[in-house]
PDBQT receptor file of N, H, CA, C and O in Angstrom, charges set to zero:
ATOM      1  N   MET A   1     -26.437   0.955   5.276  1.00  0.00    +0.000 N 
ATOM      2  CA  MET A   1     -25.235   0.347   4.766  1.00  0.00    +0.000 C 
ATOM      3  C   MET A   1     -24.839  -0.832   5.643  1.00  0.00    +0.000 C 
ATOM      4  O   MET A   1     -24.466  -1.890   5.137  1.00  0.00    +0.000 OA
ATOM      5  N   ILE A   2     -24.918  -0.654   6.936  1.00  0.00    +0.000 N 
ATOM      6  H   ILE A   2     -25.221   0.205   7.348  1.00  0.00    +0.000 HD
ATOM      7  CA  ILE A   2     -24.537  -1.737   7.854  1.00  0.00    +0.000 C 
ATOM      8  C   ILE A   2     -25.520  -2.896   7.745  1.00  0.00    +0.000 C 
ATOM      9  O   ILE A   2     -25.114  -4.058   7.767  1.00  0.00    +0.000 OA
ATOM     10  N   ALA A   3     -26.810  -2.590   7.628  1.00  0.00    +0.000 N 
ATOM     11  H   ALA A   3     -27.140  -1.646   7.610  1.00  0.00    +0.000 HD
ATOM     12  CA  ALA A   3     -27.813  -3.645   7.467  1.00  0.00    +0.000 C 
ATOM     13  C   ALA A   3     -27.581  -4.408   6.166  1.00  0.00    +0.000 C 
ATOM     14  O   ALA A   3     -27.657  -5.637   6.151  1.00  0.00    +0.000 OA
ATOM     15  N   VAL A   4     -27.302  -3.705   5.087  1.00  0.00    +0.000 N 
ATOM     16  H   VAL A   4     -27.240  -2.707   5.099  1.00  0.00    +0.000 HD
ATOM     17  CA  VAL A   4     -27.017  -4.343   3.799  1.00  0.00    +0.000 C 
ATOM     18  C   VAL A   4     -25.779  -5.226   3.922  1.00  0.00    +0.000 C 
ATOM     19  O   VAL A   4     -25.768  -6.351   3.422  1.00  0.00    +0.000 OA
ATOM     20  N   HIS A   5     -24.748  -4.730   4.577  1.00  0.00    +0.000 N 
ATOM     21  H   HIS A   5     -24.758  -3.816   4.984  1.00  0.00    +0.000 HD
ATOM     22  CA  HIS A   5     -23.509  -5.486   4.777  1.00  0.00    +0.000 C 
ATOM     23  C   HIS A   5     -23.801  -6.810   5.490  1.00  0.00    +0.000 C 
ATOM     24  O   HIS A   5     -23.350  -7.871   5.058  1.00  0.00    +0.000 OA
ATOM     25  N   GLU A   6     -24.548  -6.733   6.565  1.00  0.00    +0.000 N 
ATOM     26  H   GLU A   6     -24.914  -5.871   6.915  1.00  0.00    +0.000 HD
ATOM     27  CA  GLU A   6     -24.840  -7.951   7.340  1.00  0.00    +0.000 C 
ATOM     28  C   GLU A   6     -25.751  -8.893   6.570  1.00  0.00    +0.000 C 
ATOM     29  O   GLU A   6     -25.572 -10.109   6.643  1.00  0.00    +0.000 OA
ATOM     30  N   LEU A   7     -26.721  -8.367   5.837  1.00  0.00    +0.000 N 
ATOM     31  H   LEU A   7     -26.866  -7.380   5.778  1.00  0.00    +0.000 HD
ATOM     32  CA  LEU A   7     -27.587  -9.225   5.022  1.00  0.00    +0.000 C 
ATOM     33  C   LEU A   7     -26.785  -9.939   3.944  1.00  0.00    +0.000 C 
ATOM     34  O   LEU A   7     -27.046 -11.107   3.655  1.00  0.00    +0.000 OA
ATOM     35  N   ALA A   8     -25.826  -9.266   3.352  1.00  0.00    +0.000 N 
ATOM     36  H   ALA A   8     -25.614  -8.317   3.587  1.00  0.00    +0.000 HD
ATOM     37  CA  ALA A   8     -24.997  -9.887   2.321  1.00  0.00    +0.000 C 
ATOM     38  C   ALA A   8     -24.215 -11.072   2.878  1.00  0.00    +0.000 C 
ATOM     39  O   ALA A   8     -23.911 -12.017   2.149  1.00  0.00    +0.000 OA
ATOM     40  N   HIS A   9     -23.891 -11.024   4.159  1.00  0.00    +0.000 N 
ATOM     41  H   HIS A   9     -24.137 -10.256   4.751  1.00  0.00    +0.000 HD
ATOM     42  CA  HIS A   9     -23.160 -12.136   4.776  1.00  0.00    +0.000 C 
ATOM     43  C   HIS A   9     -24.009 -13.400   4.876  1.00  0.00    +0.000 C 
ATOM     44  O   HIS A   9     -23.465 -14.485   5.079  1.00  0.00    +0.000 OA
ATOM     45  N   LEU A  10     -25.315 -13.286   4.739  1.00  0.00    +0.000 N 
ATOM     46  H   LEU A  10     -25.757 -12.404   4.574  1.00  0.00    +0.000 HD
ATOM     47  CA  LEU A  10     -26.147 -14.495   4.737  1.00  0.00    +0.000 C 
ATOM     48  C   LEU A  10     -25.870 -15.341   3.496  1.00  0.00    +0.000 C 
ATOM     49  O   LEU A  10     -26.051 -16.558   3.519  1.00  0.00    +0.000 OA
ATOM     50  N   ARG A  11     -25.436 -14.705   2.427  1.00  0.00    +0.000 N 
ATOM     51  H   ARG A  11     -25.288 -13.716   2.409  1.00  0.00    +0.000 HD
ATOM     52  CA  ARG A  11     -25.139 -15.426   1.188  1.00  0.00    +0.000 C 
ATOM     53  C   ARG A  11     -23.640 -15.595   0.964  1.00  0.00    +0.000 C 
ATOM     54  O   ARG A  11     -23.195 -16.645   0.501  1.00  0.00    +0.000 OA
ATOM     55  N   GLU A  12     -22.865 -14.573   1.290  1.00  0.00    +0.000 N 
ATOM     56  H   GLU A  12     -23.226 -13.719   1.666  1.00  0.00    +0.000 HD
ATOM     57  CA  GLU A  12     -21.409 -14.592   1.063  1.00  0.00    +0.000 C 
ATOM     58  C   GLU A  12     -20.692 -14.376   2.389  1.00  0.00    +0.000 C 
ATOM     59  O   GLU A  12     -20.839 -13.320   3.006  1.00  0.00    +0.000 OA
ATOM     60  N   SER A  13     -19.930 -15.349   2.828  1.00  0.00    +0.000 N 
ATOM     61  H   SER A  13     -19.810 -16.206   2.327  1.00  0.00    +0.000 HD
ATOM     62  CA  SER A  13     -19.270 -15.216   4.129  1.00  0.00    +0.000 C 
ATOM     63  C   SER A  13     -18.007 -14.354   4.059  1.00  0.00    +0.000 C 
ATOM     64  O   SER A  13     -17.652 -13.694   5.036  1.00  0.00    +0.000 OA
ATOM     65  N   ASP A  14     -17.330 -14.360   2.909  1.00  0.00    +0.000 N 
ATOM     66  H   ASP A  14     -17.618 -14.896   2.116  1.00  0.00    +0.000 HD
ATOM     67  CA  ASP A  14     -16.091 -13.595   2.762  1.00  0.00    +0.000 C 
ATOM     68  C   ASP A  14     -16.361 -12.225   2.155  1.00  0.00    +0.000 C 
ATOM     69  O   ASP A  14     -17.382 -12.011   1.503  1.00  0.00    +0.000 OA
ATOM     70  N   HIS A  15     -15.435 -11.305   2.378  1.00  0.00    +0.000 N 
ATOM     71  H   HIS A  15     -14.605 -11.479   2.909  1.00  0.00    +0.000 HD
ATOM     72  CA  HIS A  15     -15.506  -9.980   1.758  1.00  0.00    +0.000 C 
ATOM     73  C   HIS A  15     -14.808 -10.055   0.396  1.00  0.00    +0.000 C 
ATOM     74  O   HIS A  15     -13.724  -9.506   0.200  1.00  0.00    +0.000 OA
ATOM     75  N   ASN A  16     -15.455 -10.743  -0.522  1.00  0.00    +0.000 N 
ATOM     76  H   ASN A  16     -16.335 -11.189  -0.362  1.00  0.00    +0.000 HD
ATOM     77  CA  ASN A  16     -14.878 -10.924  -1.852  1.00  0.00    +0.000 C 
ATOM     78  C   ASN A  16     -15.682 -10.128  -2.872  1.00  0.00    +0.000 C 
ATOM     79  O   ASN A  16     -16.596  -9.383  -2.519  1.00  0.00    +0.000 OA
ATOM     80  N   LYS A  17     -15.325 -10.299  -4.146  1.00  0.00    +0.000 N 
ATOM     81  H   LYS A  17     -14.583 -10.905  -4.432  1.00  0.00    +0.000 HD
ATOM     82  CA  LYS A  17     -15.990  -9.537  -5.212  1.00  0.00    +0.000 C 
ATOM     83  C   LYS A  17     -17.497  -9.813  -5.231  1.00  0.00    +0.000 C 
ATOM     84  O   LYS A  17     -18.295  -8.889  -5.385  1.00  0.00    +0.000 OA
ATOM     85  N   ALA A  18     -17.881 -11.069  -5.076  1.00  0.00    +0.000 N 
ATOM     86  H   ALA A  18     -17.232 -11.820  -4.950  1.00  0.00    +0.000 HD
ATOM     87  CA  ALA A  18     -19.301 -11.425  -5.080  1.00  0.00    +0.000 C 
ATOM     88  C   ALA A  18     -20.039 -10.748  -3.923  1.00  0.00    +0.000 C 
ATOM     89  O   ALA A  18     -21.181 -10.315  -4.074  1.00  0.00    +0.000 OA
ATOM     90  N   PHE A  19     -19.376 -10.661  -2.772  1.00  0.00    +0.000 N 
ATOM     91  H   PHE A  19     -18.448 -11.013  -2.650  1.00  0.00    +0.000 HD
ATOM     92  CA  PHE A  19     -19.971 -10.003  -1.603  1.00  0.00    +0.000 C 
ATOM     93  C   PHE A  19     -20.278  -8.538  -1.914  1.00  0.00    +0.000 C 
ATOM     94  O   PHE A  19     -21.390  -8.067  -1.675  1.00  0.00    +0.000 OA
ATOM     95  N   TYR A  20     -19.291  -7.824  -2.446  1.00  0.00    +0.000 N 
ATOM     96  H   TYR A  20     -18.387  -8.206  -2.640  1.00  0.00    +0.000 HD
ATOM     97  CA  TYR A  20     -19.493  -6.403  -2.722  1.00  0.00    +0.000 C 
ATOM     98  C   TYR A  20     -20.453  -6.170  -3.888  1.00  0.00    +0.000 C 
ATOM     99  O   TYR A  20     -21.152  -5.157  -3.913  1.00  0.00    +0.000 OA
ATOM    100  N   GLN A  21     -20.497  -7.074  -4.835  1.00  0.00    +0.000 N 
ATOM    101  H   GLN A  21     -19.929  -7.897  -4.814  1.00  0.00    +0.000 HD
ATOM    102  CA  GLN A  21     -21.493  -6.968  -5.910  1.00  0.00    +0.000 C 
ATOM    103  C   GLN A  21     -22.900  -7.120  -5.345  1.00  0.00    +0.000 C 
ATOM    104  O   GLN A  21     -23.817  -6.416  -5.765  1.00  0.00    +0.000 OA
ATOM    105  N   LEU A  22     -23.073  -8.028  -4.403  1.00  0.00    +0.000 N 
ATOM    106  H   LEU A  22     -22.328  -8.601  -4.062  1.00  0.00    +0.000 HD
ATOM    107  CA  LEU A  22     -24.371  -8.213  -3.761  1.00  0.00    +0.000 C 
ATOM    108  C   LEU A  22     -24.754  -6.976  -2.956  1.00  0.00    +0.000 C 
ATOM    109  O   LEU A  22     -25.907  -6.545  -2.991  1.00  0.00    +0.000 OA
ATOM    110  N   CYS A  23     -23.798  -6.404  -2.235  1.00  0.00    +0.000 N 
ATOM    111  H   CYS A  23     -22.861  -6.754  -2.207  1.00  0.00    +0.000 HD
ATOM    112  CA  CYS A  23     -24.063  -5.166  -1.478  1.00  0.00    +0.000 C 
ATOM    113  C   CYS A  23     -24.514  -4.059  -2.421  1.00  0.00    +0.000 C 
ATOM    114  O   CYS A  23     -25.474  -3.344  -2.135  1.00  0.00    +0.000 OA
ATOM    115  N   GLU A  24     -23.824  -3.921  -3.535  1.00  0.00    +0.000 N 
ATOM    116  H   GLU A  24     -23.043  -4.501  -3.767  1.00  0.00    +0.000 HD
ATOM    117  CA  GLU A  24     -24.178  -2.893  -4.507  1.00  0.00    +0.000 C 
ATOM    118  C   GLU A  24     -25.529  -3.151  -5.155  1.00  0.00    +0.000 C 
ATOM    119  O   GLU A  24     -26.245  -2.208  -5.490  1.00  0.00    +0.000 OA
ATOM    120  N   TYR A  25     -25.881  -4.406  -5.333  1.00  0.00    +0.000 N 
ATOM    121  H   TYR A  25     -25.300  -5.172  -5.060  1.00  0.00    +0.000 HD
ATOM    122  CA  TYR A  25     -27.182  -4.757  -5.881  1.00  0.00    +0.000 C 
ATOM    123  C   TYR A  25     -28.290  -4.305  -4.927  1.00  0.00    +0.000 C 
ATOM    124  O   TYR A  25     -29.301  -3.745  -5.349  1.00  0.00    +0.000 OA
ATOM    125  N   MET A  26     -28.077  -4.561  -3.625  1.00  0.00    +0.000 N 
ATOM    126  H   MET A  26     -27.255  -5.016  -3.282  1.00  0.00    +0.000 HD
ATOM    127  CA  MET A  26     -29.090  -4.187  -2.626  1.00  0.00    +0.000 C 
ATOM    128  C   MET A  26     -29.113  -2.685  -2.372  1.00  0.00    +0.000 C 
ATOM    129  O   MET A  26     -30.177  -2.118  -2.125  1.00  0.00    +0.000 OA
ATOM    130  N   GLU A  27     -27.949  -2.032  -2.428  1.00  0.00    +0.000 N 
ATOM    131  H   GLU A  27     -27.085  -2.493  -2.628  1.00  0.00    +0.000 HD
ATOM    132  CA  GLU A  27     -27.850  -0.588  -2.187  1.00  0.00    +0.000 C 
ATOM    133  C   GLU A  27     -26.850  -0.012  -3.184  1.00  0.00    +0.000 C 
ATOM    134  O   GLU A  27     -25.641  -0.108  -2.973  1.00  0.00    +0.000 OA
ATOM    135  N   PRO A  28     -27.349   0.589  -4.277  1.00  0.00    +0.000 N 
ATOM    136  CA  PRO A  28     -26.437   1.103  -5.309  1.00  0.00    +0.000 C 
ATOM    137  C   PRO A  28     -25.395   2.096  -4.788  1.00  0.00    +0.000 C 
ATOM    138  O   PRO A  28     -24.328   2.219  -5.390  1.00  0.00    +0.000 OA
ATOM    139  N   SER A  29     -25.664   2.793  -3.710  1.00  0.00    +0.000 N 
ATOM    140  H   SER A  29     -26.531   2.693  -3.221  1.00  0.00    +0.000 HD
ATOM    141  CA  SER A  29     -24.708   3.756  -3.141  1.00  0.00    +0.000 C 
ATOM    142  C   SER A  29     -23.855   3.134  -2.037  1.00  0.00    +0.000 C 
ATOM    143  O   SER A  29     -23.262   3.850  -1.230  1.00  0.00    +0.000 OA
ATOM    144  N   TYR A  30     -23.793   1.802  -2.002  1.00  0.00    +0.000 N 
ATOM    145  H   TYR A  30     -24.275   1.221  -2.657  1.00  0.00    +0.000 HD
ATOM    146  CA  TYR A  30     -23.114   1.113  -0.899  1.00  0.00    +0.000 C 
ATOM    147  C   TYR A  30     -21.688   1.611  -0.682  1.00  0.00    +0.000 C 
ATOM    148  O   TYR A  30     -21.308   1.906   0.451  1.00  0.00    +0.000 OA
ATOM    149  N   HIS A  31     -20.897   1.710  -1.739  1.00  0.00    +0.000 N 
ATOM    150  H   HIS A  31     -21.205   1.470  -2.660  1.00  0.00    +0.000 HD
ATOM    151  CA  HIS A  31     -19.483   2.079  -1.572  1.00  0.00    +0.000 C 
ATOM    152  C   HIS A  31     -19.333   3.498  -1.026  1.00  0.00    +0.000 C 
ATOM    153  O   HIS A  31     -18.454   3.748  -0.201  1.00  0.00    +0.000 OA
ATOM    154  N   GLN A  32     -20.161   4.414  -1.465  1.00  0.00    +0.000 N 
ATOM    155  H   GLN A  32     -20.875   4.211  -2.135  1.00  0.00    +0.000 HD
ATOM    156  CA  GLN A  32     -20.110   5.781  -0.945  1.00  0.00    +0.000 C 
ATOM    157  C   GLN A  32     -20.516   5.807   0.526  1.00  0.00    +0.000 C 
ATOM    158  O   GLN A  32     -19.890   6.490   1.337  1.00  0.00    +0.000 OA
ATOM    159  N   LEU A  33     -21.563   5.064   0.865  1.00  0.00    +0.000 N 
ATOM    160  H   LEU A  33     -22.071   4.509   0.206  1.00  0.00    +0.000 HD
ATOM    161  CA  LEU A  33     -22.018   5.015   2.256  1.00  0.00    +0.000 C 
ATOM    162  C   LEU A  33     -20.954   4.383   3.150  1.00  0.00    +0.000 C 
ATOM    163  O   LEU A  33     -20.726   4.850   4.266  1.00  0.00    +0.000 OA
ATOM    164  N   GLU A  34     -20.303   3.325   2.667  1.00  0.00    +0.000 N 
ATOM    165  H   GLU A  34     -20.488   2.946   1.760  1.00  0.00    +0.000 HD
ATOM    166  CA  GLU A  34     -19.245   2.686   3.445  1.00  0.00    +0.000 C 
ATOM    167  C   GLU A  34     -18.092   3.661   3.695  1.00  0.00    +0.000 C 
ATOM    168  O   GLU A  34     -17.555   3.722   4.801  1.00  0.00    +0.000 OA
ATOM    169  N   LEU A  35     -17.719   4.417   2.673  1.00  0.00    +0.000 N 
ATOM    170  H   LEU A  35     -18.156   4.368   1.775  1.00  0.00    +0.000 HD
ATOM    171  CA  LEU A  35     -16.663   5.416   2.827  1.00  0.00    +0.000 C 
ATOM    172  C   LEU A  35     -17.050   6.449   3.881  1.00  0.00    +0.000 C 
ATOM    173  O   LEU A  35     -16.234   6.800   4.734  1.00  0.00    +0.000 OA
ATOM    174  N   GLU A  36     -18.279   6.935   3.827  1.00  0.00    +0.000 N 
ATOM    175  H   GLU A  36     -18.941   6.650   3.133  1.00  0.00    +0.000 HD
ATOM    176  CA  GLU A  36     -18.721   7.945   4.783  1.00  0.00    +0.000 C 
ATOM    177  C   GLU A  36     -18.742   7.409   6.212  1.00  0.00    +0.000 C 
ATOM    178  O   GLU A  36     -18.382   8.131   7.142  1.00  0.00    +0.000 OA
ATOM    179  N   VAL A  37     -19.154   6.157   6.403  1.00  0.00    +0.000 N 
ATOM    180  H   VAL A  37     -19.446   5.571   5.647  1.00  0.00    +0.000 HD
ATOM    181  CA  VAL A  37     -19.136   5.548   7.738  1.00  0.00    +0.000 C 
ATOM    182  C   VAL A  37     -17.706   5.423   8.236  1.00  0.00    +0.000 C 
ATOM    183  O   VAL A  37     -17.422   5.737   9.392  1.00  0.00    +0.000 OA
ATOM    184  N   ARG A  38     -16.804   4.965   7.374  1.00  0.00    +0.000 N 
ATOM    185  H   ARG A  38     -17.035   4.709   6.435  1.00  0.00    +0.000 HD
ATOM    186  CA  ARG A  38     -15.395   4.824   7.768  1.00  0.00    +0.000 C 
ATOM    187  C   ARG A  38     -14.779   6.177   8.133  1.00  0.00    +0.000 C 
ATOM    188  O   ARG A  38     -14.031   6.279   9.106  1.00  0.00    +0.000 OA
ATOM    189  N   LEU A  39     -15.091   7.202   7.361  1.00  0.00    +0.000 N 
ATOM    190  H   LEU A  39     -15.699   7.119   6.571  1.00  0.00    +0.000 HD
ATOM    191  CA  LEU A  39     -14.572   8.544   7.660  1.00  0.00    +0.000 C 
ATOM    192  C   LEU A  39     -15.111   9.049   8.996  1.00  0.00    +0.000 C 
ATOM    193  O   LEU A  39     -14.370   9.636   9.785  1.00  0.00    +0.000 OA
ATOM    194  N   TYR A  40     -16.393   8.821   9.248  1.00  0.00    +0.000 N 
ATOM    195  H   TYR A  40     -16.994   8.344   8.607  1.00  0.00    +0.000 HD
ATOM    196  CA  TYR A  40     -16.995   9.263  10.509  1.00  0.00    +0.000 C 
ATOM    197  C   TYR A  40     -16.382   8.529  11.698  1.00  0.00    +0.000 C 
ATOM    198  O   TYR A  40     -16.086   9.149  12.718  1.00  0.00    +0.000 OA
ATOM    199  N   LEU A  41     -16.189   7.213  11.579  1.00  0.00    +0.000 N 
ATOM    200  H   LEU A  41     -16.430   6.709  10.750  1.00  0.00    +0.000 HD
ATOM    201  CA  LEU A  41     -15.586   6.454  12.674  1.00  0.00    +0.000 C 
ATOM    202  C   LEU A  41     -14.141   6.888  12.907  1.00  0.00    +0.000 C 
ATOM    203  O   LEU A  41     -13.688   6.931  14.051  1.00  0.00    +0.000 OA
ATOM    204  N   THR A  42     -13.417   7.209  11.844  1.00  0.00    +0.000 N 
ATOM    205  H   THR A  42     -13.785   7.174  10.915  1.00  0.00    +0.000 HD
ATOM    206  CA  THR A  42     -12.049   7.731  11.988  1.00  0.00    +0.000 C 
ATOM    207  C   THR A  42     -12.078   9.076  12.687  1.00  0.00    +0.000 C 
ATOM    208  O   THR A  42     -11.253   9.339  13.562  1.00  0.00    +0.000 OA
ATOM    209  N   TRP A  43     -13.023   9.935  12.309  1.00  0.00    +0.000 N 
ATOM    210  H   TRP A  43     -13.693   9.721  11.598  1.00  0.00    +0.000 HD
ATOM    211  CA  TRP A  43     -13.213  11.244  12.949  1.00  0.00    +0.000 C 
ATOM    212  C   TRP A  43     -13.415  11.070  14.460  1.00  0.00    +0.000 C 
ATOM    213  O   TRP A  43     -12.790  11.772  15.255  1.00  0.00    +0.000 OA
ATOM    214  N   LEU A  44     -14.278  10.148  14.849  1.00  0.00    +0.000 N 
ATOM    215  H   LEU A  44     -14.786   9.578  14.204  1.00  0.00    +0.000 HD
ATOM    216  CA  LEU A  44     -14.527   9.908  16.274  1.00  0.00    +0.000 C 
ATOM    217  C   LEU A  44     -13.273   9.365  16.959  1.00  0.00    +0.000 C 
ATOM    218  O   LEU A  44     -12.939   9.775  18.070  1.00  0.00    +0.000 OA
ATOM    219  N   ASP A  45     -12.585   8.445  16.290  1.00  0.00    +0.000 N 
ATOM    220  H   ASP A  45     -12.857   8.112  15.387  1.00  0.00    +0.000 HD
ATOM    221  CA  ASP A  45     -11.384   7.836  16.853  1.00  0.00    +0.000 C 
ATOM    222  C   ASP A  45     -10.281   8.868  17.082  1.00  0.00    +0.000 C 
ATOM    223  O   ASP A  45      -9.464   8.716  17.990  1.00  0.00    +0.000 OA
ATOM    224  N   GLN A  46     -10.259   9.913  16.264  1.00  0.00    +0.000 N 
ATOM    225  H   GLN A  46     -10.923  10.037  15.526  1.00  0.00    +0.000 HD
ATOM    226  CA  GLN A  46      -9.250  10.964  16.386  1.00  0.00    +0.000 C 
ATOM    227  C   GLN A  46      -9.670  12.072  17.355  1.00  0.00    +0.000 C 
ATOM    228  O   GLN A  46      -9.014  13.110  17.441  1.00  0.00    +0.000 OA
ATOM    229  N   GLY A  47     -10.766  11.846  18.083  1.00  0.00    +0.000 N 
ATOM    230  H   GLY A  47     -11.299  11.002  18.014  1.00  0.00    +0.000 HD
ATOM    231  CA  GLY A  47     -11.195  12.811  19.092  1.00  0.00    +0.000 C 
ATOM    232  C   GLY A  47     -12.269  13.777  18.630  1.00  0.00    +0.000 C 
ATOM    233  O   GLY A  47     -12.603  14.720  19.347  1.00  0.00    +0.000 OA
ATOM    234  N   GLY A  48     -12.809  13.558  17.455  1.00  0.00    +0.000 N 
ATOM    235  H   GLY A  48     -12.538  12.792  16.872  1.00  0.00    +0.000 HD
ATOM    236  CA  GLY A  48     -13.887  14.421  16.965  1.00  0.00    +0.000 C 
ATOM    237  C   GLY A  48     -15.157  14.221  17.780  1.00  0.00    +0.000 C 
ATOM    238  O   GLY A  48     -15.347  13.174  18.398  1.00  0.00    +0.000 OA
ATOM    239  N   HIS A  49     -16.017  15.221  17.779  1.00  0.00    +0.000 N 
ATOM    240  H   HIS A  49     -15.862  16.072  17.277  1.00  0.00    +0.000 HD
ATOM    241  CA  HIS A  49     -17.272  15.131  18.526  1.00  0.00    +0.000 C 
ATOM    242  C   HIS A  49     -18.338  14.438  17.676  1.00  0.00    +0.000 C 
ATOM    243  O   HIS A  49     -18.297  14.477  16.446  1.00  0.00    +0.000 OA
ATOM    244  N   ARG A  50     -19.297  13.801  18.364  1.00  0.00    +0.000 N 
ATOM    245  H   ARG A  50     -19.331  13.770  19.363  1.00  0.00    +0.000 HD
ATOM    246  CA  ARG A  50     -20.399  13.161  17.649  1.00  0.00    +0.000 C 
ATOM    247  C   ARG A  50     -21.205  14.215  16.918  1.00  0.00    +0.000 C 
ATOM    248  O   ARG A  50     -21.376  15.326  17.420  1.00  0.00    +0.000 OA
ATOM    249  N   LEU A  51     -21.697  13.883  15.751  1.00  0.00    +0.000 N 
ATOM    250  H   LEU A  51     -21.558  12.981  15.343  1.00  0.00    +0.000 HD
ATOM    251  CA  LEU A  51     -22.431  14.830  14.935  1.00  0.00    +0.000 C 
ATOM    252  C   LEU A  51     -23.911  14.890  15.291  1.00  0.00    +0.000 C 
ATOM    253  O   LEU A  51     -24.621  15.784  14.830  1.00  0.00    +0.000 OA
ATOM    254  N   TRP A  52     -24.388  13.948  16.108  1.00  0.00    +0.000 N 
ATOM    255  H   TRP A  52     -23.812  13.221  16.483  1.00  0.00    +0.000 HD
ATOM    256  CA  TRP A  52     -25.768  13.974  16.583  1.00  0.00    +0.000 C 
ATOM    257  C   TRP A  52     -25.825  13.251  17.917  1.00  0.00    +0.000 C 
ATOM    258  O   TRP A  52     -24.915  12.502  18.271  1.00  0.00    +0.000 OA
ATOM    259  N   GLN A  53     -26.896  13.482  18.649  1.00  0.00    +0.000 N 
ATOM    260  H   GLN A  53     -27.635  14.091  18.362  1.00  0.00    +0.000 HD
ATOM    261  CA  GLN A  53     -27.079  12.866  19.953  1.00  0.00    +0.000 C 
ATOM    262  C   GLN A  53     -28.123  11.756  19.845  1.00  0.00    +0.000 C 
ATOM    263  O   GLN A  53     -29.037  11.840  19.026  1.00  0.00    +0.000 OA
ATOM    264  N   LEU A  54     -27.992  10.739  20.653  1.00  0.00    +0.000 N 
ATOM    265  H   LEU A  54     -27.249  10.671  21.319  1.00  0.00    +0.000 HD
ATOM    266  CA  LEU A  54     -28.947   9.643  20.676  1.00  0.00    +0.000 C 
ATOM    267  C   LEU A  54     -30.069   9.938  21.658  1.00  0.00    +0.000 C 
ATOM    268  O   LEU A  54     -29.837  10.536  22.709  1.00  0.00    +0.000 OA
ATOM    269  N   GLY A  55     -31.247   9.534  21.332  1.00  0.00    +0.000 N 
ATOM    270  H   GLY A  55     -31.436   9.048  20.479  1.00  0.00    +0.000 HD
ATOM    271  CA  GLY A  55     -32.376   9.656  22.238  1.00  0.00    +0.000 C 
ATOM    272  C   GLY A  55     -32.627  11.075  22.663  1.00  0.00    +0.000 C 
ATOM    273  O   GLY A  55     -32.595  11.996  21.846  1.00  0.00    +0.000 OA
ATOM    274  N   ALA A  56     -32.881  11.259  23.970  1.00  0.00    +0.000 N 
ATOM    275  H   ALA A  56     -32.906  10.511  24.633  1.00  0.00    +0.000 HD
ATOM    276  CA  ALA A  56     -33.227  12.576  24.510  1.00  0.00    +0.000 C 
ATOM    277  C   ALA A  56     -32.029  13.266  25.142  1.00  0.00    +0.000 C 
ATOM    278  O   ALA A  56     -32.210  14.155  25.974  1.00  0.00    +0.000 OA
ATOM    279  N   GLU A  57     -30.809  12.883  24.775  1.00  0.00    +0.000 N 
ATOM    280  H   GLU A  57     -30.662  12.161  24.099  1.00  0.00    +0.000 HD
ATOM    281  CA  GLU A  57     -29.621  13.518  25.348  1.00  0.00    +0.000 C 
ATOM    282  C   GLU A  57     -29.545  14.969  24.908  1.00  0.00    +0.000 C 
ATOM    283  O   GLU A  57     -29.910  15.316  23.785  1.00  0.00    +0.000 OA
ATOM    284  N   SER A  58     -29.067  15.801  25.808  1.00  0.00    +0.000 N 
ATOM    285  H   SER A  58     -28.771  15.519  26.720  1.00  0.00    +0.000 HD
ATOM    286  CA  SER A  58     -28.835  17.189  25.447  1.00  0.00    +0.000 C 
ATOM    287  C   SER A  58     -27.391  17.340  24.985  1.00  0.00    +0.000 C 
ATOM    288  O   SER A  58     -26.644  16.361  24.973  1.00  0.00    +0.000 OA
ATOM    289  N   ALA A  59     -26.991  18.532  24.610  1.00  0.00    +0.000 N 
ATOM    290  H   ALA A  59     -27.597  19.327  24.619  1.00  0.00    +0.000 HD
ATOM    291  CA  ALA A  59     -25.632  18.776  24.117  1.00  0.00    +0.000 C 
ATOM    292  C   ALA A  59     -24.570  18.446  25.149  1.00  0.00    +0.000 C 
ATOM    293  O   ALA A  59     -23.449  18.104  24.773  1.00  0.00    +0.000 OA
ATOM    294  N   ASP A  60     -24.883  18.537  26.448  1.00  0.00    +0.000 N 
ATOM    295  H   ASP A  60     -25.794  18.815  26.753  1.00  0.00    +0.000 HD
ATOM    296  CA  ASP A  60     -23.898  18.247  27.484  1.00  0.00    +0.000 C 
ATOM    297  C   ASP A  60     -23.911  16.775  27.914  1.00  0.00    +0.000 C 
ATOM    298  O   ASP A  60     -23.179  16.384  28.823  1.00  0.00    +0.000 OA
ATOM    299  N   GLY A  61     -24.746  15.962  27.254  1.00  0.00    +0.000 N 
ATOM    300  H   GLY A  61     -25.340  16.280  26.514  1.00  0.00    +0.000 HD
ATOM    301  CA  GLY A  61     -24.760  14.535  27.565  1.00  0.00    +0.000 C 
ATOM    302  C   GLY A  61     -25.754  14.145  28.623  1.00  0.00    +0.000 C 
ATOM    303  O   GLY A  61     -25.944  12.952  28.859  1.00  0.00    +0.000 OA
ATOM    304  N   ALA A  62     -26.406  15.098  29.281  1.00  0.00    +0.000 N 
ATOM    305  H   ALA A  62     -26.252  16.067  29.090  1.00  0.00    +0.000 HD
ATOM    306  CA  ALA A  62     -27.401  14.772  30.306  1.00  0.00    +0.000 C 
ATOM    307  C   ALA A  62     -28.699  14.359  29.649  1.00  0.00    +0.000 C 
ATOM    308  O   ALA A  62     -29.019  14.803  28.546  1.00  0.00    +0.000 OA
ATOM    309  N   ARG A  63     -29.436  13.517  30.324  1.00  0.00    +0.000 N 
ATOM    310  H   ARG A  63     -29.176  13.157  31.220  1.00  0.00    +0.000 HD
ATOM    311  CA  ARG A  63     -30.756  13.107  29.806  1.00  0.00    +0.000 C 
ATOM    312  C   ARG A  63     -31.845  13.879  30.461  1.00  0.00    +0.000 C 
ATOM    313  O   ARG A  63     -33.019  13.673  30.154  1.00  0.00    +0.000 OA
TER     314      ARG A  63
């Protein structure tokens, strides 16, 4: 979703109707994916724990 969003900016600089139509053309589930990303970022902002770990991190954050 983020890659599609940034690629759409190569053609449309503003977040207008044409921009979102292009996003939907490239990824038909764009709006659902955007909602899920926003909900996850809100979850983290409100103190929620990450749902997965990056790289070889363990549950306690050690590598």
